[in-house]
KOLSEZA-898106 format. One record per atom (N, C-alpha, C, O): residue number from 1; residue in three letters; atom name; y, z, x. Coordinates in pm, 1 decimal. Atoms other than C-alpha are relative to their C-alpha. Example, Ala and Ser with C-alpha at 12.3 -4.5 7.8 and 13.67 -1.06 7.14 Angstrom:
   nr  rest  atom        py        pz        px
    1   ALA     N    -119.0       0.0      89.0
    1   ALA    CA    -450.0     780.0    1230.0
    1   ALA     C     120.0       0.0      90.0
    1   ALA     O     118.1      66.5     193.6
    2   SER     N    -119.0      -6.0     -82.0
    2   SER    CA    -106.0     714.0    1367.0
    2   SER     C     109.0      73.0     -77.0
    2   SER     O     219.8      89.9     -26.1
END
This chain:
   nr  rest  atom        py        pz        px
    1   MET     N    -120.9       0.0      83.0
    1   MET    CA       0.0       0.0       0.0
    1   MET     C     125.7       0.0      86.3
    1   MET     O     231.8     -41.7      40.1
    2   MET     N    -114.8      -4.8     -90.0
    2   MET    CA     230.4      50.6     300.3
    2   MET     C      61.7    -138.5      18.2
    2   MET     O     183.1    -149.0      35.9
    3   ASN     N     -50.2     135.9     -18.2
    3   ASN    CA     262.9    -328.8     332.8
    3   ASN     C      92.7     -42.0    -113.3
    3   ASN     O     172.8    -133.9     -96.2
    4   ASP     N     -82.1      34.6     115.3
    4   ASP    CA     428.5    -341.2      -8.6
    4   ASP     C     135.7      69.8       1.6
    4   ASP     O     215.1      51.0     -90.6
    5   ILE     N    -125.0     -76.4      -6.0
    5   ILE    CA     717.0    -116.4      99.9
    5   ILE     C     104.3     -80.1      78.1
    5   ILE     O      77.7    -132.1     186.4
    6   THR     N    -112.7      67.5     -63.1
    6   THR    CA    1054.0    -272.0     182.1
    6   THR     C     105.6     104.4      32.8
    6   THR     O     134.8     191.7     -48.9
    7   TYR     N    -102.5     -94.2     -43.8
    7   TYR    CA    1319.7     -82.3     378.5
    7   TYR     C     134.5     -70.0      -0.6
    7   TYR     O     146.0    -184.7      42.6
    8   ARG     N    -134.2      56.9       9.9
    8   ARG    CA    1690.1    -139.8     318.9
    8   ARG     C     100.1      98.8      60.9
    8   ARG     O      82.7     220.4      52.5
    9   VAL     N    -104.0     -80.6     -63.3
    9   VAL    CA    1999.3     -15.9     504.6
    9   VAL     C     126.7     -10.5     -83.1
    9   VAL     O     176.9    -119.9    -109.0
   10   ASN     N    -126.2      -9.9      74.5
   10   ASN    CA    2303.1      98.7     305.5
   10   ASN     C       6.2     -92.4    -120.7
   10   ASN     O     111.8    -146.5    -153.5
   11   LEU     N       4.8      76.7     124.1
   11   LEU    CA    2191.2     -87.8      -4.6
   11   LEU     C      69.5      79.9    -109.5
   11   LEU     O      39.1     197.8    -127.7
   12   PRO     N     -60.9     -75.2     111.1
   12   PRO    CA    2414.8       5.7    -298.8
   12   PRO     C    -109.6      53.9     -92.5
   12   PRO     O    -202.6     -17.1    -130.7
   13   LEU     N     102.9     -72.7      73.1
   13   LEU    CA    2216.8     258.1    -498.1
   13   LEU     C      64.2      71.9    -116.6
   13   LEU     O     170.6     131.9    -101.5
   14   HIS     N     -51.7     -75.8     113.9
   14   HIS    CA    2270.1     400.5    -844.2
   14   HIS     C     -49.2     143.7      11.9
   14   HIS     O    -165.8     168.1      43.0
   15   VAL     N      34.3    -142.2     -16.7
   15   VAL    CA    2275.4     779.9    -840.4
   15   VAL     C    -119.6      39.7     -86.8
   15   VAL     O    -194.9     129.5     -49.1
   16   SER     N     114.3     -34.1      86.1
   16   SER    CA    2022.4     789.5   -1127.4
   16   SER     C    -132.3     -31.5      70.2
   16   SER     O    -231.8      37.4      47.9
   17   GLU     N     121.3      31.7     -76.0
   17   GLU    CA    1766.7     622.6    -896.3
   17   GLU     C     -28.4     109.7     101.6
   17   GLU     O    -143.0     150.5     120.5
   18   MET     N      14.5    -106.4     -98.6
   18   MET    CA    1829.0     885.4    -631.5
   18   MET     C     -48.8     128.2     -67.5
   18   MET     O    -140.4     193.8     -17.9
   19   ILE     N      39.5    -121.7      72.8
   19   ILE    CA    1801.0    1170.0    -883.0
   19   ILE     C    -145.3      -9.2     -44.5
   19   ILE     O    -220.4      87.6     -32.7
   20   GLU     N     138.9      19.4      44.5
   20   GLU    CA    1477.4    1025.8   -1022.7
   20   GLU     C     -96.8      20.7     116.4
   20   GLU     O    -200.4      85.3     100.3
   21   LEU     N      84.3     -19.2    -117.9
   21   LEU    CA    1329.4    1011.5    -671.9
   21   LEU     C      -8.5     148.0      35.9
   21   LEU     O    -117.7     200.5      57.5
   22   TYR     N      -2.1    -140.3     -40.9
   22   TYR    CA    1437.2    1366.7    -588.7
   22   TYR     C     -79.0      88.0     -97.3
   22   TYR     O    -138.5     187.9     -57.1
   23   ARG     N      75.4     -77.7     100.1
   23   ARG    CA    1282.9    1495.7    -910.1
   23   ARG     C    -150.0     -18.7      14.6
   23   ARG     O    -228.0      56.8     -43.5
   24   HIS     N     142.4      26.7     -19.9
   24   HIS    CA     949.3    1350.4    -798.4
   24   HIS     C     -43.0      25.1     144.1
   24   HIS     O    -132.4     -41.3     196.6
   25   CYS     N      42.4     -45.6    -132.3
   25   CYS    CA     929.7    1518.8    -459.0
   25   CYS     C      47.7     144.1      16.5
   25   CYS     O     125.7     194.1     -64.6
   26   SER     N     -32.8    -141.8     -17.7
   26   SER    CA     963.7    1869.8    -321.4
   26   SER     C     148.7      24.0      25.3
   26   SER     O     197.0     135.0       3.1
   27   LEU     N    -142.1     -16.7     -30.0
   27   LEU    CA    1327.5    1810.2    -220.5
   27   LEU     C      83.4      26.8    -125.9
   27   LEU     O     187.5      92.1    -118.0
   28   GLY     N     -75.4     -13.7     124.5
   28   GLY    CA    1442.7    1802.1    -584.0
   28   GLY     C      31.7     142.9     -39.3
   28   GLY     O     134.0     168.6    -102.8
   29   ALA     N     -22.4    -140.7      34.9
   29   ALA    CA    1410.5    2178.8    -621.3
   29   ALA     C     117.1      59.4      78.0
   29   ALA     O     171.7     162.4      38.6
   30   ARG     N    -107.8     -52.1     -84.3
   30   ARG    CA    1674.9    2225.4    -347.4
   30   ARG     C     123.4     -89.2       1.3
   30   ARG     O     209.0     -75.1      88.6
   31   ARG     N    -117.1      87.6      10.8
   31   ARG    CA    1925.3    1958.3    -451.4
   31   ARG     C      54.6       8.5    -142.0
   31   ARG     O     -21.2      35.3    -235.2
   32   PRO     N     -63.5     -17.1     132.1
   32   PRO    CA    2173.5    1961.6    -743.8
   32   PRO     C     -24.7    -119.7     -93.6
   32   PRO     O      69.0    -187.6    -135.5
   33   THR     N      34.6     117.4      81.4
   33   THR    CA    1987.7    1700.8    -950.2
   33   THR     C      54.2       8.4    -142.8
   33   THR     O      60.0     -92.5    -213.0
   34   GLU     N     -58.7     -15.4     134.1
   34   GLU    CA    2139.6    1843.0   -1269.5
   34   GLU     C     151.1     -24.0       1.1
   34   GLU     O     217.6     -11.1    -101.6
   35   GLU     N    -143.6      25.9     -15.3
   35   GLU    CA    2487.4    1758.3   -1136.0
   35   GLU     C      19.9    -141.4      55.6
   35   GLU     O      40.1    -157.4     176.0
   36   PRO     N      -8.9     137.8     -48.1
   36   PRO    CA    2510.9    1376.1   -1118.1
   36   PRO     C     126.3     -30.8      80.2
   36   PRO     O     122.1    -109.7     174.6
   37   GLU     N    -123.4      27.3     -75.2
   37   GLU    CA    2873.4    1380.2    -999.7
   37   GLU     C     -10.8      50.7     143.1
   37   GLU     O      36.0     -14.9     236.2
   38   ARG     N      17.8     -55.8    -134.5
   38   ARG    CA    2784.8    1600.5    -704.8
   38   ARG     C     -99.5     -84.0      80.0
   38   ARG     O     -78.8    -110.3     198.5
   39   MET     N      97.6      87.4     -65.9
   39   MET    CA    2481.0    1387.9    -624.3
   39   MET     C      65.4    -131.7      40.9
   39   MET     O      35.8    -185.4     147.6
   40   GLN     N     -70.1     124.3     -32.3
   40   GLN    CA    2705.2    1079.8    -635.5
   40   GLN     C      86.0      18.2     125.0
   40   GLN     O      90.9     -69.6     211.1
   41   LYS     N     -81.5     -28.0    -118.8
   41   LYS    CA    2939.7    1239.2    -382.5
   41   LYS     C     -87.3      11.2     124.8
   41   LYS     O     -48.4     -34.2     232.4
   42   MET     N      92.9      -9.7    -112.4
   42   MET    CA    2641.9    1320.3    -159.9
   42   MET     C     -38.3    -140.0      48.3
   42   MET     O     -45.6    -165.7     168.5
   43   LEU     N      36.2     137.4     -32.3
   43   LEU    CA    2543.7     955.0    -172.9
   43   LEU     C     118.4     -76.1      59.5
   43   LEU     O     105.1    -143.6     161.5
   44   ASP     N    -119.7      73.3     -44.5
   44   ASP    CA    2897.3     817.4    -133.7
   44   ASP     C      45.2      39.4     139.7
   44   ASP     O      95.2     -44.9     214.1
   45   ASN     N     -51.8     -49.1    -126.8
   45   ASN    CA    2977.7    1031.2     169.5
   45   ASN     C     -99.2      -6.9     115.1
   45   ASN     O     -64.6      25.5     228.7
   46   ALA     N      96.2      24.7    -107.9
   46   ALA    CA    2661.2     958.5     364.8
   46   ALA     C      36.3    -135.2      61.8
   46   ALA     O      64.1    -230.8     -10.5
   47   ASN     N     -38.4     126.7     -61.9
   47   ASN    CA    2735.7     688.6     619.8
   47   ASN     C    -118.1     -80.9      52.9
   47   ASN     O     -98.6    -188.6     109.2
   48   LEU     N     120.5      77.3     -28.2
   48   LEU    CA    2376.3     580.3     683.9
   48   LEU     C    -105.3      42.5    -102.0
   48   LEU     O    -150.0     157.2    -103.0
   49   VAL     N     101.9     -27.1     101.3
   49   VAL    CA    2130.9     556.7     396.0
   49   VAL     C    -106.7    -107.9      11.9
   49   VAL     O     -81.0    -226.1     -10.8
   50   ILE     N     113.8      90.7      -8.1
   50   ILE    CA    1791.0     401.3     451.7
   50   ILE     C     -86.1      28.2    -123.5
   50   ILE     O    -118.8     143.2    -152.6
   51   THR     N      82.8     -17.3     119.1
   51   THR    CA    1586.3     341.3     137.9
   51   THR     C    -130.7     -76.0      15.0
   51   THR     O    -138.4    -177.1      84.8
   52   ALA     N     131.5      64.1       3.5
   52   ALA    CA    1221.6     252.2      82.2
   52   ALA     C     -28.8     -38.4    -144.6
   52   ALA     O     -10.3      41.6    -236.3
   53   TRP     N      20.4      55.4     133.8
   53   TRP    CA    1127.4      35.8    -215.1
   53   TRP     C    -140.7     -54.0     -15.0
   53   TRP     O    -192.7    -120.2      74.8
   54   SER     N     123.2      65.3      41.6
   54   SER    CA     802.6     -55.4    -384.6
   54   SER     C      41.6     -90.7    -114.4
   54   SER     O      60.4     -44.5    -227.0
   55   GLN     N     -59.7      97.9      91.1
   55   GLN    CA     918.2    -370.9    -562.3
   55   GLN     C     140.1      47.9     -35.6
   55   GLN     O     225.9      54.6      52.5
   56   ASP     N    -135.4     -43.5      38.0
   56   ASP    CA    1219.6    -245.9    -761.8
   56   ASP     C       9.1     150.7     -23.0
   56   ASP     O     104.4     198.9     -84.3
   57   LYS     N       1.5    -145.8      16.1
   57   LYS    CA    1127.8     124.8    -751.5
   57   LYS     C      35.4      67.6     132.0
   57   LYS     O     -26.4      41.7     235.2
   58   LEU     N     -36.2     -80.0    -116.7
   58   LEU    CA    1300.9     360.2    -508.0
   58   LEU     C    -108.6     104.6      23.3
   58   LEU     O    -135.0     188.0     -63.3
   59   VAL     N     109.6     -93.0     -29.0
   59   VAL    CA    1019.5     553.0    -337.4
   59   VAL     C      28.6      88.8     120.4
   59   VAL     O     -48.7     180.0     150.0
   60   GLY     N     -33.6     -83.6    -114.5
   60   GLY    CA    1192.8     699.2     -32.7
   60   GLY     C     144.7     -17.9      40.9
   60   GLY     O     205.6    -122.0      16.4
   61   ILE     N    -138.6       6.0     -46.7
   61   ILE    CA    1530.3     779.0     117.9
   61   ILE     C      17.3      88.1     122.8
   61   ILE     O     -41.0     196.0     132.9
   62   ALA     N     -48.9     -80.1    -111.9
   62   ALA    CA    1678.0     898.6     445.4
   62   ALA     C     152.0      -6.0     -11.9
   62   ALA     O     213.6    -109.0      15.6
   63   ARG     N    -145.6      -6.5      20.6
   63   ARG    CA    2035.0    1010.8     371.6
   63   ARG     C      59.5      73.6     119.0
   63   ARG     O      27.8     189.9     143.9
   64   CYS     N     -47.6     -52.0    -128.8
   64   CYS    CA    2230.8    1065.5     694.1
   64   CYS     C     151.9       2.4      10.7
   64   CYS     O     223.0     -72.7     -56.0
   65   LEU     N    -137.8      -4.8     -48.3
   65   LEU    CA    2566.7    1161.3     839.3
   65   LEU     C     -10.4     -17.8     150.8
   65   LEU     O     -78.2      59.8     218.2
   66   THR     N      19.5      30.2    -141.5
   66   THR    CA    2604.0    1011.1    1184.9
   66   THR     C     125.2     -54.6      66.8
   66   THR     O     212.5    -112.0       1.6
   67   ASP     N    -101.3      68.0     -81.0
   67   ASP    CA    2837.8     907.7    1464.7
   67   ASP     C     -62.6    -121.2      69.4
   67   ASP     O       5.0    -191.6     144.4
   68   PHE     N      78.0     114.6     -47.0
   68   PHE    CA    2569.1     647.8    1556.4
   68   PHE     C     -26.3      -1.8     150.5
   68   PHE     O     -95.2     -91.6     199.0
   69   THR     N      16.8       3.2    -145.1
   69   THR    CA    2578.4     738.5    1926.3
   69   THR     C     -54.0     129.5      59.9
   69   THR     O    -128.9     126.0     157.6
   70   TYR     N      41.9    -127.9     -56.7
   70   TYR    CA    2519.9    1110.5    1985.0
   70   TYR     C     -91.1      77.8     -94.6
   70   TYR     O    -198.1     123.3     -54.2
   71   THR     N      77.0     -80.3      94.3
   71   THR    CA    2393.7    1284.2    1670.6
   71   THR     C      -2.6     -63.4    -138.8
   71   THR     O      97.6    -114.7    -188.5
   72   THR     N      18.0      35.3     139.9
   72   THR    CA    2256.6    1191.1    1332.8
   72   THR     C     -55.7     121.7     -70.7
   72   THR     O    -160.5     174.0     -32.8
   73   TYR     N      51.4    -108.6      82.6
   73   TYR    CA    2220.1    1466.9    1076.1
   73   TYR     C     -76.3     -63.7    -114.9
   73   TYR     O     -17.5    -130.7    -199.9
   74   LEU     N      84.5      50.2     107.8
   74   LEU    CA    1930.1    1373.6     851.0
   74   LEU     C       4.4     102.4    -112.5
   74   LEU     O     -73.0     198.0    -115.1
   75   ALA     N     -24.3     -97.2     106.6
   75   ALA    CA    2051.2    1550.7     539.2
   75   ALA     C    -115.7       5.2     -99.3
   75   ALA     O    -152.6     112.4    -147.0
   76   ASP     N     111.4       6.7      95.1
   76   ASP    CA    1767.6    1433.2     314.3
   76   ASP     C    -102.0    -101.2      48.1
   76   ASP     O     -67.2    -213.1      85.6
   77   LEU     N     111.6      91.9     -18.0
   77   LEU    CA    1429.6    1279.6     379.1
   77   LEU     C     -91.6      25.8    -118.3
   77   LEU     O    -151.3     132.9    -129.3
   78   ALA     N      77.5     -19.2     122.2
   78   ALA    CA    1249.5    1227.2      51.0
   78   ALA     C     -91.8    -119.0     -22.0
   78   ALA     O     -51.0    -234.1      -6.9
   79   VAL     N      96.7     102.8      36.9
   79   VAL    CA     936.2    1034.4     -43.9
   79   VAL     C     -63.4      42.9    -132.2
   79   VAL     O    -108.5     156.4    -147.5
   80   HIS     N      57.6     -25.1     132.6
   80   HIS    CA     812.8    1009.6    -403.1
   80   HIS     C    -142.4      53.2      15.2
   80   HIS     O    -219.0       4.7      98.5
   81   ASP     N     133.0     -63.0      -6.6
   81   ASP    CA     502.8    1225.1    -461.7
   81   ASP     C    -113.4    -102.9      -3.0
   81   ASP     O    -212.4     -87.5      68.5
   82   ASP     N     106.6      99.7      14.0
   82   ASP    CA     296.4     918.4    -560.2
   82   ASP     C     -13.8     -89.8     122.4
   82   ASP     O    -110.6    -165.1     132.5
   83   PHE     N       0.4      88.5    -115.6
   83   PHE    CA     377.5     746.7    -228.6
   83   PHE     C      -9.1      75.2     132.3
   83   PHE     O       8.3      16.1     238.9
   84   GLN     N       8.2     -78.5    -122.9
   84   GLN    CA     332.7    1031.3      20.1
   84   GLN     C    -130.6     -27.7      74.3
   84   GLN     O    -226.5     -80.0      17.7
   85   LYS     N     114.0      16.1     -89.9
   85   LYS    CA      87.1    1023.9     312.2
   85   LYS     C     -35.1    -146.8      23.2
   85   LYS     O    -151.4    -182.0      42.7
   86   GLN     N      17.8     142.1     -30.0
   86   GLN    CA     138.1     649.3     362.9
   86   GLN     C      86.1     -41.8     119.6
   86   GLN     O      92.0    -160.1     153.2
   87   GLY     N     -82.5      30.9    -115.0
   87   GLY    CA     373.2     672.6     661.5
   87   GLY     C     142.9     -39.6     -34.9
   87   GLY     O     217.8     -83.0      52.6
   88   ILE     N    -134.6      40.6      42.8
   88   ILE    CA     689.4     606.5     457.9
   88   ILE     C     106.2      89.7      63.0
   88   ILE     O     208.8      40.0     109.3
   89   GLY     N     -96.3     -92.0     -61.9
   89   GLY    CA     869.1     917.7     585.4
   89   GLY     C      19.4     -31.9     147.4
   89   GLY     O     132.3     -34.5     196.3
   90   GLN     N      -9.7      35.2    -141.9
   90   GLN    CA     789.4     826.6     945.0
   90   GLN     C      75.7    -130.9      19.1
   90   GLN     O     157.2    -142.7     110.6
   91   GLN     N     -69.0     127.4     -13.4
   91   GLN    CA     907.8     469.9     891.6
   91   GLN     C     148.4      14.0     -32.3
   91   GLN     O     231.8     -50.7      31.1
   92   LEU     N    -141.3     -24.7      28.9
   92   LEU    CA    1231.5     592.8     732.1
   92   LEU     C      70.1      56.1     123.6
   92   LEU     O     182.2      15.7     154.7
   93   ILE     N     -57.7     -57.8    -121.6
   93   ILE    CA    1295.0     798.3    1047.0
   93   ILE     C      13.5    -107.8     107.9
   93   ILE     O     114.6    -112.3     177.9
   94   LYS     N      -9.3     109.9     -96.9
   94   LYS    CA    1217.5     494.3    1265.9
   94   LYS     C     115.5     -93.2     -34.8
   94   LYS     O     184.3    -143.0      54.3
   95   GLU     N    -110.7      86.5      42.2
   95   GLU    CA    1465.0     291.2    1060.1
   95   GLU     C     134.9      66.0      31.4
   95   GLU     O     230.7      -2.4      67.3
   96   VAL     N    -121.7     -71.8     -41.0
   96   VAL    CA    1728.7     560.9    1119.0
   96   VAL     C      22.5     -23.5     148.9
   96   VAL     O     133.5     -56.0     190.9
   97   GLN     N     -11.9      22.4    -144.7
   97   GLN    CA    1658.8     531.4    1491.6
   97   GLN     C      39.1    -144.4      31.2
   97   GLN     O     118.0    -168.9     122.5
   98   ASN     N     -31.8     141.6     -22.0
   98   ASN    CA    1675.7     150.8    1470.3
   98   ASN     C     145.8     -32.5     -31.9
   98   ASN     O     198.2    -134.4      13.1
   99   ASN     N    -137.8      24.8      41.6
   99   ASN    CA    2024.0     179.0    1320.1
   99   ASN     C     101.0      90.3      69.7
   99   ASN     O     216.9      98.9      29.2
  100   THR     N     -88.8     -80.1     -83.9
  100   THR    CA    2168.0     416.6    1579.0
  100   THR     C     -27.9     -36.4     145.9
  100   THR     O    -126.5    -103.8     175.8
  101   GLU     N      16.3      33.8    -141.0
  101   GLU    CA    2210.2     390.9    1955.8
  101   GLU     C    -120.2      70.8      62.0
  101   GLU     O    -173.7     166.4       5.9
  102   LYS     N     124.2     -40.8     -65.5
  102   LYS    CA    1925.3     454.0    2198.8
  102   LYS     C     -18.9     150.9      12.8
  102   LYS     O    -126.2     200.8     -21.2
  103   HIS     N      18.7    -143.0     -26.1
  103   HIS    CA    1985.8     821.3    2284.5
  103   HIS     C      59.2      89.5    -109.3
  103   HIS     O      83.6     207.9     -86.2
  104   CYS     N     -53.5     -77.7     112.4
  104   CYS    CA    2120.8     933.2    1947.0
  104   CYS     C    -110.8      90.5     -55.1
  104   CYS     O    -217.0      43.3     -95.8
  105   ARG     N     101.3     -94.4      47.4
  105   ARG    CA    1935.7    1248.1    1844.1
  105   ARG     C       9.8      17.3    -151.4
  105   ARG     O     117.0       2.6    -210.0
  106   ILE     N       5.1     -30.6     143.2
  106   ILE    CA    1827.7    1327.0    1487.9
  106   ILE     C     -16.0     150.3     -14.2
  106   ILE     O    -103.5     211.1      47.4
  107   VAL     N       2.0    -143.4      27.1
  107   VAL    CA    1895.4    1679.6    1364.6
  107   VAL     C     -24.0      17.7    -149.1
  107   VAL     O      29.9     -57.4    -230.4
  108   LEU     N      25.8     -25.5     141.9
  108   LEU    CA    1765.1    1821.8    1037.6
  108   LEU     C     -35.6     145.6     -22.6
  108   LEU     O     -72.3     217.9      69.9
  109   LEU     N      50.5    -129.8      45.0
  109   LEU    CA    1690.7    2137.7     846.1
  109   LEU     C    -123.3     -29.4     -83.4
  109   LEU     O    -114.8    -102.3    -182.2
  110   ALA     N     124.7      28.8      70.3
  110   ALA    CA    1329.5    2134.4     730.0
  110   ALA     C     -14.5      84.1    -125.0
  110   ALA     O      13.4     203.9    -125.1
  111   ALA     N      38.2     -73.0     120.8
  111   ALA    CA    1232.7    2226.9     378.3
  111   ALA     C    -122.9      84.9      33.4
  111   ALA     O    -204.0      46.1     117.6
  112   PRO     N     115.7     -85.3     -30.8
  112   PRO    CA     979.9    2512.1     377.3
  112   PRO     C    -133.9     -74.5      -6.5
  112   PRO     O    -221.9     -51.3      76.4
  113   ALA     N     125.9      73.3      14.3
  113   ALA    CA     705.1    2276.2     259.2
  113   ALA     C     -21.1    -103.4     110.4
  113   ALA     O    -132.4    -152.9     128.1
  114   ALA     N       9.7     105.1    -102.3
  114   ALA    CA     780.2    2034.5     546.4
  114   ALA     C       4.7      52.7     142.3
  114   ALA     O       8.4     -25.9     237.0
  115   VAL     N     -12.9     -58.9    -134.2
  115   VAL    CA     797.6    2276.4     839.6
  115   VAL     C    -109.4     -50.3      94.2
  115   VAL     O     -82.5     -70.9     212.5
  116   ASP     N     109.2      46.0     -85.5
  116   ASP    CA     459.2    2160.1     971.4
  116   ASP     C       0.3    -151.0      19.4
  116   ASP     O     -63.8    -201.1     111.8
  117   TYR     N      -4.5     146.3      -8.3
  117   TYR    CA     534.3    1789.9     914.5
  117   TYR     C      78.1     -47.8     122.3
  117   TYR     O      31.4    -135.5     194.9
  118   TYR     N     -88.9      51.3    -103.9
  118   TYR    CA     817.5    1746.5    1163.8
  118   TYR     C     -56.2      11.5     141.6
  118   TYR     O     -43.5     -84.3     217.9
  119   PRO     N      60.6      -1.5    -134.0
  119   PRO    CA     639.4    1870.8    1478.8
  119   PRO     C    -110.2    -105.7      13.6
  119   PRO     O    -129.7    -162.7     121.0
  120   HIS     N     108.3      98.8       0.6
  120   HIS    CA     350.5    1641.4    1383.8
  120   HIS     C      49.9    -140.6      33.2
  120   HIS     O     -24.6    -221.6      88.4
  121   ILE     N     -52.9     134.1     -26.3
  121   ILE    CA     580.1    1337.3    1409.3
  121   ILE     C      98.6      -2.5     117.6
  121   ILE     O     173.2     -99.0     134.5
  122   GLY     N     -74.7       3.0    -125.1
  122   GLY    CA     753.1    1438.6    1733.2
  122   GLY     C     127.8      81.8       6.0
  122   GLY     O     193.0      84.1     110.4
  123   PHE     N    -120.4     -83.7      -3.1
  123   PHE    CA    1039.6    1671.5    1634.2
  123   PHE     C     -29.1     129.6      75.1
  123   PHE     O    -142.3     178.1      76.8
  124   THR     N       8.6    -126.9     -71.1
  124   THR    CA    1105.0    1982.6    1841.8
  124   THR     C      83.3     103.2     -75.8
  124   THR     O     196.4      75.5    -115.5
  125   ALA     N     -73.6    -107.4      68.0
  125   ALA    CA    1205.8    2310.9    1678.4
  125   ALA     C     114.0      48.9      89.2
  125   ALA     O     104.1      47.5     211.9
  126   HIS     N    -115.4     -52.3     -71.5
  126   HIS    CA    1542.0    2454.8    1775.2
  126   HIS     C      29.3     138.8     -55.4
  126   HIS     O      42.1     155.4    -176.7
  127   SER     N     -10.3    -139.0      45.7
  127   SER    CA    1592.3    2830.7    1760.0
  127   SER     C     140.8      45.3     -35.7
  127   SER     O     157.7     156.4     -85.9
  128   SER     N    -135.2     -49.0      24.2
  128   SER    CA    1970.1    2842.5    1724.3
  128   SER     C      77.0     -81.5    -103.6
  128   SER     O     196.5    -106.5     -87.7
  129   ALA     N     -69.8      67.0     110.4
  129   ALA    CA    2049.0    2653.6    1406.2
  129   ALA     C      51.9     105.6     -95.5
  129   ALA     O     -11.8     208.7    -117.1
  130   TRP     N     -65.0     -95.4      88.4
  130   TRP    CA    2282.5    2827.6    1165.2
  130   TRP     C      56.5     -73.2    -120.1
  130   TRP     O      93.1    -190.3    -109.7
  131   THR     N     -64.0      56.4     117.8
  131   THR    CA    2410.5    2765.2     813.5
  131   THR     C     100.2      99.2     -56.9
  131   THR     O      85.7     220.4     -40.4
  132   LEU     N    -100.6     -81.8      64.9
  132   LEU    CA    2713.2    2893.4     624.3
  132   LEU     C      34.2     -68.1    -130.9
  132   LEU     O      70.5    -185.7    -131.6
  133   LEU     N     -32.3      52.9     131.6
  133   LEU    CA    2769.1    2842.8     253.0
  133   LEU     C     141.3      43.0     -35.7
  133   LEU     O     173.7     161.7     -31.8
  134   LYS     N    -137.9     -29.0      37.9
  134   LYS    CA    3131.7    2819.0     144.8
  134   LYS     C      -0.1      79.3    -130.9
  134   LYS     O     -70.7      45.3    -225.9
  135   ASP     N     -13.1     -79.5     121.9
  135   ASP    CA    3226.1    3085.0    -110.7
  135   ASP     C      67.3     -83.7    -107.9
  135   ASP     O     143.9    -175.8     -79.8
  136   GLU     N     -60.2      69.3     115.5
  136   GLU    CA    3322.8    2966.7    -457.0
  136   GLU     C     148.2      22.7      -6.0
  136   GLU     O     214.8     -27.9     -96.3
END
């Protein structure tokens, strides 16, 4: 089935497609899928979005913020539940690398369910990552 997947770079995407994908993977529980305007802003403000398609169905996304030369923050890596374990997530990451310069590093925060996935595909854990949530 992997041969049927097409990857696209910065293809205009309707937010409803993104929300539908997120609702069918573990990432949906940690994203504001009930707030379409906020999801739209997340999409609009990402400057590198790689999508994976099975015909006309969005089945994967790598939503990034990057300077294309030093660091890419992989904000979201999502693959539809029905399409997991086919190498789509790995290919999305390769497509991110293909669209940034040679030594540009990818940084991400792993979802609890994906903590074991990233070392398996070559990521190294970093002990000094920090987050801060802006007060309302």
